[in-house]
Backbone bond lengths (Angstrom), bond angles and torsions (degrees), N, CA, C in turn:
res aa  C-N    CA-C-N  psi(-1)  N-CA   C-N-CA  omega(-1)  CA-C   N-CA-C  phi
1 P - - - 1.450 - - 1.562 109.98 -
2 S 1.315 115.77 162.56 1.428 120.53 179.10 1.491 109.40 -139.12
3 W 1.365 117.44 135.52 1.451 121.72 177.65 1.552 109.66 -100.79
4 S 1.299 115.51 150.33 1.457 119.09 172.07 1.528 107.19 -75.24
5 D 1.326 117.46 161.26 1.477 122.11 -178.86 1.534 112.67 -58.36
6 D 1.346 115.04 -34.35 1.427 117.06 -178.45 1.561 114.72 -89.04
7 G 1.339 115.72 2.69 1.443 121.35 177.72 1.524 115.30 72.26
8 R 1.328 119.13 11.57 1.444 121.81 -175.36 1.544 114.56 -98.53
9 R 1.356 114.61 -9.90 1.470 119.43 179.32 1.515 110.40 -131.01
10 L 1.262 119.12 144.12 1.452 126.99 -179.32 1.512 109.49 -131.96
11 A 1.294 118.85 130.57 1.480 123.06 178.52 1.500 110.18 -124.51
12 W 1.365 115.96 140.22 1.433 122.23 176.73 1.477 110.21 -151.97
13 C 1.332 116.19 160.67 1.452 122.38 -179.73 1.523 110.18 -95.77
14 T 1.309 116.06 138.45 1.508 122.83 -177.46 1.470 109.39 -95.13
15 A 1.323 113.67 169.91 1.478 121.75 175.25 1.561 110.93 -61.06
16 G 1.273 116.49 -22.99 1.463 120.12 176.20 1.500 115.06 -83.66
17 S 1.379 115.90 8.14 1.480 119.42 176.16 1.512 112.27 67.17
18 R 1.292 117.69 32.40 1.497 121.96 171.18 1.554 109.01 -128.19
19 T 1.310 115.24 152.60 1.405 119.88 179.94 1.526 111.86 -92.25
20 V 1.306 115.41 135.34 1.470 122.24 177.95 1.534 105.20 -109.06
21 V 1.341 117.94 134.75 1.443 126.57 178.03 1.523 107.90 -115.27
22 L 1.303 117.99 115.15 1.483 121.17 -178.72 1.503 109.95 -104.69
23 D 1.353 116.01 127.77 1.444 122.86 171.88 1.516 107.34 -91.22
24 L 1.340 116.68 112.42 1.436 122.15 -173.94 1.518 112.83 -69.71
25 D 1.348 115.60 -25.16 1.507 117.64 178.97 1.503 112.40 -72.24
26 T 1.282 116.61 -39.80 1.496 118.92 -173.81 1.505 112.59 -108.94
27 G 1.360 118.38 -16.55 1.455 121.10 -175.14 1.500 114.01 82.38
28 A 1.315 117.74 -1.44 1.508 122.90 -178.72 1.529 107.77 -67.96
29 R 1.337 113.20 144.60 1.471 122.20 175.03 1.473 110.75 -122.48
30 S 1.307 116.90 138.72 1.455 121.63 171.44 1.537 108.78 -126.38
31 R 1.329 115.97 155.00 1.456 120.58 -174.94 1.554 109.98 -123.69
32 L 1.315 114.20 137.78 1.428 122.43 -176.79 1.518 111.45 -127.92
33 A 1.299 119.34 155.69 1.407 123.33 172.81 1.536 111.94 -68.92
34 G 1.336 117.03 146.70 1.451 122.77 174.23 1.493 113.78 92.81
35 C 1.342 114.41 174.07 1.459 122.70 -177.11 1.533 107.52 -133.70
36 R 1.360 113.98 -172.53 1.466 120.13 -175.21 1.542 113.00 56.13
37 P 1.332 115.77 52.99 1.491 118.11 -174.74 1.530 114.79 -68.62
38 T 1.292 116.80 141.90 1.447 125.73 168.44 1.507 109.29 -130.11
39 I 1.337 119.22 119.48 1.423 122.06 178.75 1.497 108.77 -85.30
40 A 1.349 117.23 117.05 1.455 122.35 -177.14 1.476 113.74 -77.31
41 P 1.337 119.52 164.34 1.491 122.09 -178.92 1.538 112.23 -59.36
42 D 1.299 117.31 -27.04 1.521 119.48 -177.12 1.535 108.58 -87.90
43 G 1.327 119.82 2.84 1.416 123.94 178.25 1.504 118.55 91.83
44 S 1.371 115.80 -10.26 1.443 120.07 174.57 1.566 110.29 -69.88
45 V 1.310 115.56 161.80 1.479 121.46 -176.94 1.551 108.50 -117.64
46 L 1.270 115.44 120.55 1.513 119.51 175.73 1.540 108.89 -92.68
47 T 1.317 115.79 135.98 1.480 120.32 175.86 1.536 106.42 -142.92
48 R 1.317 113.89 173.57 1.453 121.45 169.79 1.492 107.34 -135.37
49 P 1.368 118.95 155.65 1.453 120.40 177.48 1.541 111.65 -52.39
50 A 1.280 118.12 146.61 1.455 121.78 -174.94 1.512 115.09 -69.89
51 R 1.313 117.61 -21.90 1.468 118.66 -176.13 1.582 106.63 -79.01
52 L 1.381 114.05 152.32 1.440 119.14 177.24 1.532 112.79 -72.00
53 L 1.306 114.97 163.49 1.484 122.56 -178.52 1.513 111.35 52.85
54 T 1.278 115.56 60.04 1.445 122.95 -177.58 1.512 108.73 -125.29
55 A 1.315 119.99 113.29 1.451 121.33 -176.72 1.546 110.17 -99.07
56 T 1.305 115.79 63.61 1.442 120.91 178.47 1.499 108.42 -142.24
57 L 1.320 119.16 138.81 1.420 123.85 176.76 1.516 108.62 -118.51
58 L 1.381 115.22 131.68 1.444 120.68 -177.21 1.509 110.89 -110.24
59 R 1.368 116.27 150.78 1.443 121.66 174.65 1.550 104.83 -133.80
60 D 1.380 111.22 119.15 1.457 118.59 -177.68 1.581 110.03 55.16
61 G 1.296 115.45 36.99 1.464 121.27 175.48 1.525 115.23 84.12
62 E 1.368 118.31 -7.72 1.456 120.75 177.00 1.488 111.15 -106.42
63 V 1.324 115.40 155.42 1.469 120.75 -177.45 1.500 110.38 -66.05
64 L 1.321 117.16 124.56 1.441 124.03 176.34 1.574 112.36 -97.87
65 L 1.350 114.26 -48.25 1.469 121.58 179.73 1.545 108.27 -133.37
66 T 1.306 114.69 128.63 1.491 120.08 -177.46 1.516 112.27 -88.27
67 E 1.303 117.80 171.05 1.453 124.07 174.82 1.509 110.79 -57.73
68 E 1.344 116.99 -43.05 1.465 121.84 -177.69 1.541 108.95 -63.81
69 Q 1.343 117.74 -42.77 1.472 119.58 179.51 1.547 110.02 -65.50
70 L 1.321 117.71 -46.22 1.451 121.49 -176.03 1.551 111.84 -71.29
71 G 1.278 116.30 -16.86 1.489 120.94 177.18 1.493 112.29 -86.05
72 E 1.330 118.77 -17.40 1.477 120.82 -174.49 1.520 115.14 -61.63
73 P 1.388 119.67 -36.57 1.477 116.98 -175.93 1.521 115.49 -75.95
74 F 1.308 118.12 -8.65 1.446 120.08 177.27 1.480 113.75 -74.41
75 P 1.346 121.41 153.54 1.483 122.08 -174.43 1.526 110.31 -56.18
76 P 1.338 116.00 144.07 1.451 120.85 174.88 1.509 112.78 -51.82
77 G 1.287 119.59 134.56 1.463 123.12 177.66 1.510 113.26 89.57
78 S 1.333 119.01 -10.17 1.473 118.38 -179.87 1.516 107.61 -75.26
79 E 1.320 114.46 137.11 1.464 121.08 -176.55 1.502 108.45 -134.85
80 G 1.301 116.73 153.88 1.438 122.01 177.76 1.528 110.24 140.30
81 L 1.319 115.60 170.10 1.457 120.81 -179.25 1.506 112.53 -60.94
82 L 1.311 116.80 140.42 1.468 124.69 -177.17 1.493 109.63 -115.87
83 D 1.309 119.31 138.99 1.465 121.42 -177.27 1.562 109.82 -137.45
84 V 1.332 115.99 140.97 1.442 120.85 172.89 1.554 105.80 -93.41
85 V 1.348 114.92 126.81 1.489 118.82 -171.66 1.529 108.38 -100.06
86 G 1.363 117.86 -63.33 1.449 122.90 -176.26 1.526 110.72 -148.30
87 Y 1.387 115.61 167.21 1.458 118.89 -174.88 1.527 111.37 -163.29
88 D 1.294 114.70 157.99 1.464 121.84 175.80 1.512 108.71 -152.11
89 L 1.343 117.16 153.77 1.468 121.11 -178.62 1.519 109.51 -123.36
90 R 1.349 113.00 128.59 1.459 119.71 178.05 1.508 111.46 -78.24
91 D 1.308 118.65 158.38 1.485 118.50 -174.41 1.513 114.89 -68.36
92 D 1.387 116.04 -14.32 1.465 118.38 177.93 1.538 109.27 -96.81
93 G 1.321 119.13 9.57 1.460 121.73 175.99 1.486 116.10 95.75
94 L 1.336 119.25 0.97 1.462 121.00 175.37 1.538 109.81 -74.61
95 L 1.285 116.96 127.13 1.450 124.07 -175.92 1.543 110.04 -108.43
96 A 1.343 117.29 125.30 1.458 123.53 174.92 1.540 108.67 -103.45
97 V 1.318 116.03 124.86 1.452 121.85 178.74 1.492 109.74 -131.18
98 V 1.341 117.57 127.68 1.442 123.40 173.99 1.554 108.81 -92.99
99 T 1.268 117.60 121.53 1.504 122.68 178.78 1.496 109.44 -123.06
100 V 1.299 116.34 153.06 1.484 121.48 177.70 1.549 111.20 -134.67
101 R 1.301 116.90 133.99 1.461 120.90 176.00 1.510 109.15 -110.65
102 F 1.324 116.67 129.77 1.470 122.57 179.08 1.495 108.07 -100.30
103 E 1.289 116.80 104.31 1.492 121.46 -179.29 1.508 110.14 -103.67
104 P 1.344 116.93 137.95 1.473 121.23 179.51 1.491 112.28 -57.58
105 G 1.321 117.21 134.22 1.455 121.16 173.83 1.505 115.91 80.55
106 R 1.344 121.56 5.82 1.470 121.20 176.59 1.526 109.39 -149.31
107 R 1.329 111.77 166.98 1.461 117.26 179.58 1.542 109.47 -66.24
108 P 1.340 116.79 150.96 1.472 117.36 179.72 1.565 112.54 -62.02
109 R 1.313 115.66 147.44 1.424 122.32 174.26 1.507 110.70 -96.35
110 R 1.333 115.92 126.04 1.491 118.55 -176.91 1.510 107.51 -120.68
111 L 1.367 115.07 131.28 1.452 122.21 -178.45 1.533 111.02 -123.51
112 L 1.330 116.40 144.03 1.453 121.98 162.20 1.481 105.62 -99.04
113 Q 1.362 114.40 112.26 1.459 120.88 -179.34 1.529 108.54 -101.04
114 L 1.327 113.55 139.79 1.485 120.08 -179.96 1.553 107.40 -118.76
115 W 1.312 114.80 116.64 1.444 122.11 -176.65 1.512 111.71 -118.75
116 R 1.306 117.38 145.36 1.470 122.51 170.93 1.562 104.39 -125.11
117 G 1.319 114.53 107.31 1.451 117.41 -171.73 1.487 110.20 65.65
118 D 1.372 117.42 -128.57 1.459 121.78 178.17 1.504 111.24 -100.55
119 R 1.362 117.47 16.21 1.456 119.25 -178.91 1.576 111.05 -110.47
120 L 1.294 115.91 124.77 1.444 121.24 177.12 1.540 110.30 -75.62
121 E 1.342 115.52 123.64 1.472 118.92 179.01 1.513 112.87 -95.50
122 R 1.355 116.04 -31.45 1.468 118.07 -176.06 1.522 108.08 -167.62
123 A 1.317 116.06 151.57 1.462 123.40 171.12 1.500 109.83 -130.92
124 I 1.279 121.04 124.68 1.436 126.53 -173.65 1.549 110.63 -119.41
125 P 1.349 115.99 116.61 1.474 118.47 -178.89 1.551 110.17 -64.53
126 L 1.320 113.38 142.29 1.455 122.52 178.73 1.526 108.67 -116.41
127 P 1.362 117.57 148.38 1.455 119.12 174.34 1.542 111.81 -67.86
128 E 1.332 116.40 153.14 1.417 119.50 178.58 1.543 105.39 -97.81
129 L 1.290 117.57 114.57 1.487 124.09 -178.23 1.455 107.68 -110.25
130 G 1.302 119.41 104.61 1.495 123.03 -178.55 1.505 112.58 -82.71
131 L 1.325 115.63 144.77 1.444 124.49 172.28 1.514 109.58 -136.32
132 P 1.358 120.50 157.22 1.442 119.23 178.66 1.545 110.99 -56.09
133 A 1.304 115.43 153.74 1.490 122.28 177.13 1.485 111.68 -51.27
134 G 1.333 114.99 139.29 1.445 120.53 177.29 1.502 113.69 96.83
135 Y 1.323 120.32 -0.19 1.405 123.92 -175.60 1.557 111.89 -102.75
136 G 1.360 118.27 6.23 1.443 121.26 -175.32 1.514 112.69 79.30
137 R 1.316 113.39 -169.96 1.491 116.58 -173.55 1.535 107.87 -135.02
138 L 1.368 111.21 154.46 1.470 118.20 174.41 1.536 109.60 -61.89
139 G 1.307 119.78 121.02 1.448 122.47 -178.26 1.504 112.04 108.15
140 D 1.339 119.22 -5.34 1.409 121.05 174.94 1.550 109.31 -62.07
141 H 1.325 116.65 -27.95 1.457 121.04 174.88 1.526 108.99 -117.05
142 V 1.327 117.32 119.07 1.479 121.78 -179.94 1.570 104.19 -127.63
143 E 1.322 114.58 131.06 1.470 118.82 -176.33 1.513 113.10 -147.64
144 F 1.310 119.39 123.73 1.462 123.33 170.44 1.505 109.66 -70.51
145 D 1.319 114.63 146.78 1.498 118.47 170.86 1.525 109.27 -75.05
146 P 1.318 120.43 167.80 1.444 122.27 -177.27 1.540 114.44 -57.06
147 T 1.306 118.75 -27.42 1.421 119.69 -179.66 1.535 114.01 -91.86
148 G 1.348 115.62 -9.87 1.462 121.11 -175.71 1.493 116.02 75.45
149 R 1.310 117.38 11.20 1.507 120.76 -179.18 1.545 113.68 -90.38
150 E 1.375 114.23 -15.53 1.446 116.81 179.98 1.535 108.27 -133.93
151 V 1.329 112.88 160.47 1.513 119.39 175.33 1.510 106.78 -130.42
152 A 1.328 117.33 130.91 1.432 122.56 172.65 1.541 106.28 -92.15
153 V 1.313 114.81 135.52 1.502 121.94 176.26 1.485 106.20 -124.50
154 A 1.355 118.95 121.85 1.451 122.14 -171.00 1.490 113.58 -141.88
155 F 1.346 116.13 160.13 1.435 121.31 164.01 1.544 108.40 -76.56
156 P 1.315 117.59 155.31 1.470 119.33 174.51 1.524 109.89 -73.36
157 G 1.321 116.86 151.21 1.444 122.23 173.68 1.501 114.80 84.28
158 A 1.343 115.97 173.34 1.431 122.91 -174.64 1.460 111.89 -88.74
159 G 1.357 115.42 150.80 1.481 120.37 177.98 1.490 115.48 79.94
160 K 1.352 116.76 11.11 1.468 120.31 -178.80 1.539 107.48 -114.58
161 P 1.348 115.23 159.54 1.489 119.50 -174.59 1.505 114.32 -70.18
162 M 1.307 117.46 154.08 1.417 127.82 170.23 1.466 111.05 -142.87
163 L 1.329 119.72 161.35 1.433 122.97 175.15 1.536 108.35 -145.89
164 I 1.332 116.01 165.05 1.444 121.26 179.95 1.534 108.42 -121.90
165 V 1.327 116.40 131.55 1.467 121.86 176.87 1.520 108.02 -103.59
166 D 1.357 117.49 130.88 1.431 122.97 174.00 1.537 109.10 -86.74
167 L 1.294 118.65 115.40 1.462 119.56 -173.77 1.549 111.57 -75.66
168 G 1.366 117.13 -17.16 1.425 117.04 176.00 1.501 113.55 -73.49
169 T 1.316 117.92 -40.14 1.441 119.61 178.24 1.537 114.50 -100.48
170 G 1.307 115.82 -16.14 1.480 119.19 -176.76 1.523 111.98 77.95
171 G 1.313 117.14 4.65 1.493 120.87 178.22 1.473 112.81 -95.39
172 I 1.343 115.55 169.88 1.444 122.25 176.18 1.530 108.71 -88.57
173 S 1.327 117.59 115.06 1.449 121.82 -176.87 1.538 111.15 -88.58
174 L 1.292 116.11 -23.83 1.528 119.90 172.38 1.497 106.75 -128.95
175 E 1.344 115.18 114.16 1.450 121.22 177.92 1.482 111.57 -63.34
176 P 1.355 119.14 157.26 1.462 122.74 -179.10 1.570 111.67 -47.14
177 T 1.358 113.33 124.21 1.461 121.49 -173.51 1.503 108.33 -137.40
178 S 1.296 117.08 134.16 1.448 119.63 174.25 1.498 112.77 -68.65
179 Q 1.327 118.19 136.12 1.467 119.65 -174.28 1.543 110.45 -144.60
180 H 1.359 112.29 151.67 1.441 121.18 175.78 1.566 110.81 -114.42
181 G 1.297 114.03 17.86 1.490 120.75 -177.95 1.504 108.69 144.68
182 F 1.340 115.58 147.06 1.421 118.73 177.17 1.524 109.62 -150.04
183 A 1.330 115.04 160.17 1.525 117.94 -178.14 1.524 107.49 -163.13
184 W 1.338 116.05 143.76 1.469 122.33 173.37 1.508 108.60 -94.03
185 S 1.357 115.35 154.89 1.454 118.35 166.85 1.543 109.11 -69.38
186 R 1.280 119.66 165.77 1.440 120.24 -173.78 1.529 113.58 -66.84
187 D 1.359 115.76 -25.22 1.443 119.13 178.99 1.543 110.75 -93.31
188 G 1.347 118.13 3.49 1.423 123.31 177.88 1.491 114.80 73.47
189 R 1.343 118.75 0.78 1.463 121.42 -177.55 1.535 112.82 -72.75
190 W 1.289 117.44 -40.75 1.447 123.96 -178.59 1.521 113.31 -105.45
191 F 1.317 117.10 144.67 1.441 121.59 177.13 1.514 108.24 -131.11
192 A 1.336 116.61 125.81 1.440 121.56 -178.89 1.512 107.92 -111.56
193 L 1.336 115.20 137.27 1.476 122.70 -179.28 1.509 108.91 -137.16
194 S 1.329 114.44 133.24 1.456 118.14 176.66 1.551 109.35 -99.55
195 T 1.344 115.09 131.99 1.434 119.78 178.04 1.527 110.12 -91.78
196 G 1.300 117.43 -3.91 1.483 122.32 -173.94 1.550 110.77 97.90
197 E 1.290 117.42 -20.29 1.502 123.10 178.84 1.514 111.35 -118.44
198 E 1.341 115.99 -26.12 1.482 119.14 179.83 1.543 108.27 -153.03
199 I 1.322 115.27 163.72 1.421 123.36 174.68 1.549 109.53 -105.91
200 R 1.297 116.57 122.07 1.463 120.31 178.16 1.561 107.79 -104.47
201 V 1.317 115.50 130.63 1.465 121.60 177.35 1.482 108.21 -111.49
202 L 1.382 117.25 115.49 1.382 123.70 -174.52 1.508 112.20 -100.97
203 G 1.316 119.93 144.91 1.441 124.82 176.69 1.489 112.55 -80.98
204 P 1.336 119.30 -170.94 1.475 123.43 -177.98 1.492 114.97 -58.11
205 D 1.345 119.20 -29.22 1.460 120.84 -179.06 1.510 113.05 -81.34
206 R 1.337 117.86 -9.23 1.442 124.65 176.19 1.516 113.20 58.51
207 R 1.348 116.00 29.46 1.506 118.06 179.47 1.467 110.84 -104.50
208 D 1.287 123.62 -118.44 1.475 122.65 -177.49 1.481 109.15 -65.06
209 P 1.370 117.10 141.45 1.458 119.16 178.70 1.534 114.75 -62.52
210 V 1.290 116.58 139.66 1.444 122.16 176.42 1.526 109.36 -80.37
211 Y 1.293 118.10 -36.67 1.467 124.16 177.95 1.551 108.00 -130.20
212 V 1.353 115.27 145.59 1.465 120.83 174.66 1.563 104.12 -132.04
213 L 1.346 113.01 120.00 1.461 120.73 178.92 1.526 110.69 -103.43
214 P 1.325 119.56 123.23 1.469 120.53 -177.92 1.478 112.57 -76.69
215 V 1.346 116.44 63.99 1.492 122.05 -177.21 1.537 107.62 -128.37
216 G 1.336 115.92 126.95 1.429 120.55 -179.85 1.549 110.76 -88.63
217 A 1.334 114.89 78.61 1.507 119.51 -177.84 1.469 111.26 -85.38
218 A 1.380 114.19 142.05 1.476 119.96 175.78 1.522 111.62 -95.24
219 A 1.323 119.20 -7.21 1.444 122.38 177.92 1.532 107.67 -164.32
220 L 1.321 116.46 158.85 1.492 120.00 -176.25 1.537 106.21 -137.34
221 A 1.364 112.77 149.76 1.471 122.14 170.27 1.513 107.21 -149.78
222 W 1.320 117.33 135.90 1.485 123.05 -176.10 1.517 108.66 -99.44
223 R 1.278 120.90 125.01 1.436 125.58 179.92 1.505 114.08 -118.04
């Protein structure tokens, strides 16, 4: 499920592979094509078709980015099935999409693509971190920090790796790290990550923790 920023709308995917959007003020429900909903800051709802290996991104049930567009950032000549994994939209309209291409005879190529409307601004290669089947995929969770200067790319669930991409440099500011929950401070300066045994609070450089709290947290939220 996905909440709107103001907490007044909730979206989730049904067993019928369609997304329901509930307005908590009125009780009204609307239905959209696709699953894996994310309610964007402008109120639109991002989804992707429910079937696996689908290189299409939807916005309010309509095609936003096609397979041809999402395949453009991959190296010329690369061929193979393409999939949209996860996505998030910044409040100024910058869209982050994690895509993966499965090419015969080599490890999958995974990209963090940054789009503004139908224009590609940047494509950043991501490491391929494998886990046993059934554990989800790197990029199932994509989240901008409060300032929009970083993007977290993670596996779903606790105890799985995540990393942070610095959009200014295009580099990885936090290398893949196992986590049981993470959260930024409201100004984006501090980043807290639970290892399951302790909470590490990282400063702006996202390197060695500034504070370590001996608390075994299963989830984090910054208030």
